[in-house]
DSSP file (Angstrom, degrees, kcal/mol; ACC not computed):
  #  RESIDUE AA STRUCTURE BP1 BP2  ACC     N-H-->O    O-->H-N    N-H-->O    O-->H-N    TCO  KAPPA ALPHA  PHI   PSI    X-CA   Y-CA   Z-CA
    1    1 A X              0   0    0      0, 0.0    33,-0.1     0, 0.0    32,-0.0   0.000 360.0 360.0 360.0 122.9   -7.1  -11.4    4.7
    2    2 A X        -     0   0    0     31,-0.3     2,-0.3     1,-0.0     0, 0.0  -0.269 360.0-154.1 -60.2 150.9   -4.9   -9.1    2.5
    3    3 A X        -     0   0    0     31,-0.1     2,-0.8     0, 0.0    -1,-0.0  -0.931  25.5-103.3-126.5 155.6   -1.6  -10.6    1.3
    4    4 A X        -     0   0    0     -2,-0.3     3,-0.1     1,-0.1    -2,-0.0  -0.657  33.7-174.3 -78.0 107.3    1.6   -8.7    0.3
    5    5 A X        -     0   0    0     -2,-0.8    59,-2.8     1,-0.3     2,-0.2   0.435  43.5-106.0 -87.8   5.2    1.7   -8.7   -3.5
    6    6 A X        -     0   0    0     57,-0.2    -1,-0.3     2,-0.0     2,-0.2  -0.505  57.6 -32.0 102.0-174.8    5.1   -7.1   -3.8
    7    7 A X        +     0   0    0     -2,-0.2     2,-0.3    57,-0.1    -3,-0.0  -0.590  57.4 178.9 -84.3 139.1    6.3   -3.6   -4.9
    8    8 A X        -     0   0    0     -2,-0.2     2,-0.1    47,-0.0    47,-0.1  -0.957  26.3-117.2-134.8 154.9    4.2   -1.6   -7.4
    9    9 A X        -     0   0    0     -2,-0.3     0, 0.0     1,-0.1     0, 0.0  -0.380  13.9-145.3 -83.3 167.9    4.7    1.9   -8.8
   10   10 A X        -     0   0    0     -2,-0.1     3,-0.1     2,-0.1    -1,-0.1   0.840   5.4-152.7-104.7 -41.5    2.1    4.7   -8.3
   11   11 A X        +     0   0    0      1,-0.2     2,-0.1     0, 0.0    -2,-0.0   0.577  46.5 149.1  73.0   8.7    2.1    6.9  -11.4
   12   12 A X        -     0   0    0      1,-0.1    -1,-0.2     2,-0.1     2,-0.1  -0.433  47.8-124.6 -75.8 145.3    1.0    9.8   -9.1
   13   13 A X     >  -     0   0    0     -2,-0.1     4,-2.6    -3,-0.1     5,-0.2  -0.444  33.0-105.8 -75.2 164.3    1.9   13.4   -9.7
   14   14 A X  H  > S+     0   0    0      1,-0.2     4,-2.0     2,-0.2     5,-0.2   0.874 121.3  52.1 -57.4 -38.6    3.7   15.2   -6.9
   15   15 A X  H  > S+     0   0    0      2,-0.2     4,-2.1     1,-0.2    -1,-0.2   0.921 110.5  45.7 -65.8 -46.6    0.5   17.1   -6.0
   16   16 A X  H  > S+     0   0    0      1,-0.2     4,-2.9     2,-0.2     5,-0.2   0.903 111.6  53.6 -66.3 -40.3   -1.6   13.9   -5.8
   17   17 A X  H  X S+     0   0    0     -4,-2.6     4,-2.5     2,-0.2    -1,-0.2   0.888 108.7  48.3 -62.2 -37.7    1.1   12.2   -3.7
   18   18 A X  H  X S+     0   0    0     -4,-2.0     4,-2.2     2,-0.2    -1,-0.2   0.923 113.7  48.1 -70.0 -40.2    1.2   15.0   -1.2
   19   19 A X  H  X S+     0   0    0     -4,-2.1     4,-2.0     2,-0.2    -2,-0.2   0.929 112.2  47.8 -64.0 -43.4   -2.6   15.0   -0.9
   20   20 A X  H  X S+     0   0    0     -4,-2.9     4,-2.9     1,-0.2     5,-0.2   0.939 110.3  53.2 -63.1 -44.3   -2.7   11.3   -0.5
   21   21 A X  H  X S+     0   0    0     -4,-2.5     4,-2.6    -5,-0.2    -1,-0.2   0.904 107.4  50.5 -52.8 -45.1    0.0   11.4    2.1
   22   22 A X  H  X S+     0   0    0     -4,-2.2     4,-1.0     2,-0.2    -1,-0.2   0.891 112.4  47.6 -62.1 -41.3   -2.0   14.0    4.1
   23   23 A X  H  X S+     0   0    0     -4,-2.0     4,-0.5     1,-0.2     3,-0.3   0.912 113.4  46.7 -67.0 -44.5   -5.1   11.8    4.0
   24   24 A X  H >< S+     0   0    0     -4,-2.9     3,-1.3     1,-0.2     4,-0.2   0.858 103.0  63.2 -71.7 -33.2   -3.1    8.6    5.0
   25   25 A X  H >< S+     0   0    0     -4,-2.6     3,-1.3     1,-0.3    -1,-0.2   0.886  99.6  55.4 -53.9 -39.0   -1.4   10.5    7.9
   26   26 A X  H 3< S+     0   0    0     -4,-1.0    -1,-0.3    -3,-0.3    -2,-0.2   0.707 110.0  46.3 -67.4 -22.4   -4.8   11.0    9.4
   27   27 A X  T << S+     0   0    0     -3,-1.3    19,-3.3    -4,-0.5    -1,-0.2   0.244  81.8 139.0-105.7  11.8   -5.4    7.2    9.3
   28   28 A X  E <   +A   45   0A   0     -3,-1.3     2,-0.3    17,-0.3    17,-0.3  -0.244  22.7 168.7 -63.0 144.1   -2.0    6.0   10.7
   29   29 A X  E     -A   44   0A   0     15,-2.8    15,-0.8     2,-0.1    -2,-0.1  -0.960  42.7-129.4-148.8 164.7   -2.0    3.1   13.2
   30   30 A X  S    S+     0   0    0     -2,-0.3     2,-0.6    13,-0.1    15,-0.1   0.516  83.7  92.5 -90.1  -7.1    0.5    0.9   14.8
   31   31 A X  S    S-     0   0    0     13,-0.1     2,-0.1     2,-0.0    -2,-0.1  -0.794  72.5-137.4 -93.8 115.4   -1.4   -2.3   13.9
   32   32 A X        -     0   0    0     -2,-0.6     4,-0.1     1,-0.1    -2,-0.1  -0.487   6.5-140.8 -69.3 142.6   -0.3   -3.9   10.5
   33   33 A X  S    S+     0   0    0      1,-0.1     2,-0.7    -2,-0.1   -31,-0.3   0.700  91.2  68.3 -74.7 -17.8   -3.3   -5.2    8.5
   34   34 A X  S >  S-     0   0    0      3,-0.1     3,-2.2   -33,-0.1    -1,-0.1  -0.888  95.3-123.2-103.7 101.5   -1.3   -8.3    7.4
   35   35 A X  T 3  S+     0   0    0     -2,-0.7     3,-0.1     1,-0.3    -2,-0.1  -0.155  90.4   6.0 -49.5 127.7   -0.8  -10.5   10.5
   36   36 A X  T 3  S+     0   0    0      1,-0.2     2,-0.5    -4,-0.1    -1,-0.3   0.335  90.5 137.9  81.8  -6.0    2.8  -11.2   11.2
   37   37 A X    <   -     0   0    0     -3,-2.2     2,-0.5    -5,-0.0    -1,-0.2  -0.637  30.0-174.3 -77.4 121.0    4.2   -8.8    8.5
   38   38 A X        +     0   0    0     -2,-0.5     2,-0.4    -3,-0.1    -3,-0.0  -0.975   9.3 168.7-123.2 120.6    7.2   -6.8    9.8
   39   39 A X    >   -     0   0    0     -2,-0.5     3,-1.6     3,-0.0     2,-0.1  -0.999  38.0-114.7-131.4 127.6    8.7   -4.1    7.6
   40   40 A X  T 3  S+     0   0    0     -2,-0.4    -2,-0.0     1,-0.3     0, 0.0  -0.372  98.3   1.5 -61.3 134.1   11.3   -1.6    9.0
   41   41 A X  T 3  S+     0   0    0      1,-0.2    -1,-0.3    -2,-0.1     2,-0.1   0.598  90.9 156.1  64.2  15.8    9.9    2.0    9.0
   42   42 A X    <   -     0   0    0     -3,-1.6     2,-0.5     1,-0.0    -1,-0.2  -0.442  33.8-149.1 -72.1 147.5    6.5    0.9    7.7
   43   43 A X        -     0   0    0     -2,-0.1     2,-0.3   -15,-0.0   -13,-0.1  -0.979  14.2-155.3-117.6 115.3    3.6    3.3    8.4
   44   44 A X  E     -A   29   0A   0    -15,-0.8   -15,-2.8    -2,-0.5     2,-0.3  -0.657   7.8-162.5 -94.0 149.2    0.3    1.3    8.7
   45   45 A X  E     -A   28   0A   0    -17,-0.3   -17,-0.3    -2,-0.3   -12,-0.1  -0.954  27.7-103.0-131.1 147.7   -3.1    3.0    8.1
   46   46 A X        -     0   0    0    -19,-3.3     2,-1.5    -2,-0.3     3,-0.3  -0.404  45.7-108.8 -63.1 149.2   -6.7    2.1    8.9
   47   47 A X  S    S+     0   0    0      1,-0.2    -1,-0.1    -2,-0.1     3,-0.0  -0.638  77.6 120.5 -87.6  90.8   -8.4    0.7    5.8
   48   48 A X        +     0   0    0     -2,-1.5     2,-0.3   -21,-0.0    -1,-0.2   0.441  56.6  68.4-128.0  -7.7  -10.8    3.5    5.0
   49   49 A X        -     0   0    0     -3,-0.3     2,-0.3   -25,-0.0     0, 0.0  -0.798  66.0-148.1-110.2 155.7   -9.7    4.5    1.4
   50   50 A X        -     0   0    0     -2,-0.3     2,-0.3    -3,-0.0    -2,-0.0  -0.926  12.9-171.5-121.0 151.7  -10.1    2.4   -1.7
   51   51 A X        -     0   0    0     -2,-0.3     2,-0.6     2,-0.0    -2,-0.0  -0.976  21.7-132.1-139.6 153.9   -7.8    2.4   -4.8
   52   52 A X        -     0   0    0     -2,-0.3     2,-0.5     2,-0.0    -2,-0.0  -0.930  28.6-166.4-104.0 126.3   -7.9    0.9   -8.3
   53   53 A X        -     0   0    0     -2,-0.6     2,-0.4     2,-0.0   -43,-0.0  -0.948   7.7-167.1-119.5 128.9   -4.7   -0.9   -9.1
   54   54 A X        +     0   0    0     -2,-0.5     2,-0.3     2,-0.0    -2,-0.0  -0.881   9.8 176.4-109.7 146.7   -3.6   -2.1  -12.5
   55   55 A X        -     0   0    0     -2,-0.4     3,-0.1     1,-0.1   -47,-0.0  -0.964  28.4-141.1-145.6 161.1   -0.7   -4.4  -13.1
   56   56 A X  S    S-     0   0    0     -2,-0.3     2,-0.3     1,-0.2    -1,-0.1   0.723  74.8  -7.8-100.5 -21.5    0.8   -6.1  -16.2
   57   57 A X        -     0   0    0      2,-0.0     8,-2.4     6,-0.0     2,-0.4  -0.985  51.1-130.0-164.9 167.0    1.7   -9.6  -15.0
   58   58 A X  B     -B   64   0B   0     -2,-0.3     6,-0.2     6,-0.2    -3,-0.0  -0.999  28.3-134.1-128.5 126.0    2.0  -12.0  -12.0
   59   59 A X    >   -     0   0    0      4,-2.7     3,-2.0    -2,-0.4     6,-0.0  -0.208  31.2-101.8 -70.8 169.3    5.1  -14.0  -11.5
   60   60 A X  T 3  S+     0   0    0      1,-0.3    -1,-0.1     2,-0.1    -2,-0.0   0.828 126.2  58.0 -56.1 -27.4    5.1  -17.7  -10.7
   61   61 A X  T 3  S-     0   0    0      2,-0.1    -1,-0.3     1,-0.0    -2,-0.0   0.499 123.1-107.3 -85.3  -4.4    5.8  -16.7   -7.1
   62   62 A X  S <  S+     0   0    0     -3,-2.0     2,-0.4     1,-0.3    -2,-0.1   0.652  71.3 144.5  88.8  18.0    2.5  -14.6   -7.1
   63   63 A X        -     0   0    0      1,-0.0    -4,-2.7     2,-0.0    -1,-0.3  -0.724  49.5-121.8 -89.5 135.9    4.4  -11.3   -7.2
   64   64 A X  B      B   58   0B   0    -59,-2.8    -6,-0.2    -2,-0.4   -57,-0.1  -0.493 360.0 360.0 -74.9 147.6    2.7   -8.4   -9.2
   65   65 A X              0   0    0     -8,-2.4    -7,-0.2    -2,-0.1    -1,-0.1   0.212 360.0 360.0-127.1 360.0    4.7   -6.8  -12.1
């Protein structure tokens, strides 16, 4: 089960961000993938895309930095 790792940046160009949003809009759903997680104005998507994520550190609380 996925967990919420905290906020991370994207590093995307504006063009890449627009393309990704168009792809994600097609995958939108009302069902959050993390049971019980409630975030105002969140848009949830079906898990059909993959991403490689890099981070520099993890805090004692388990939050990505």
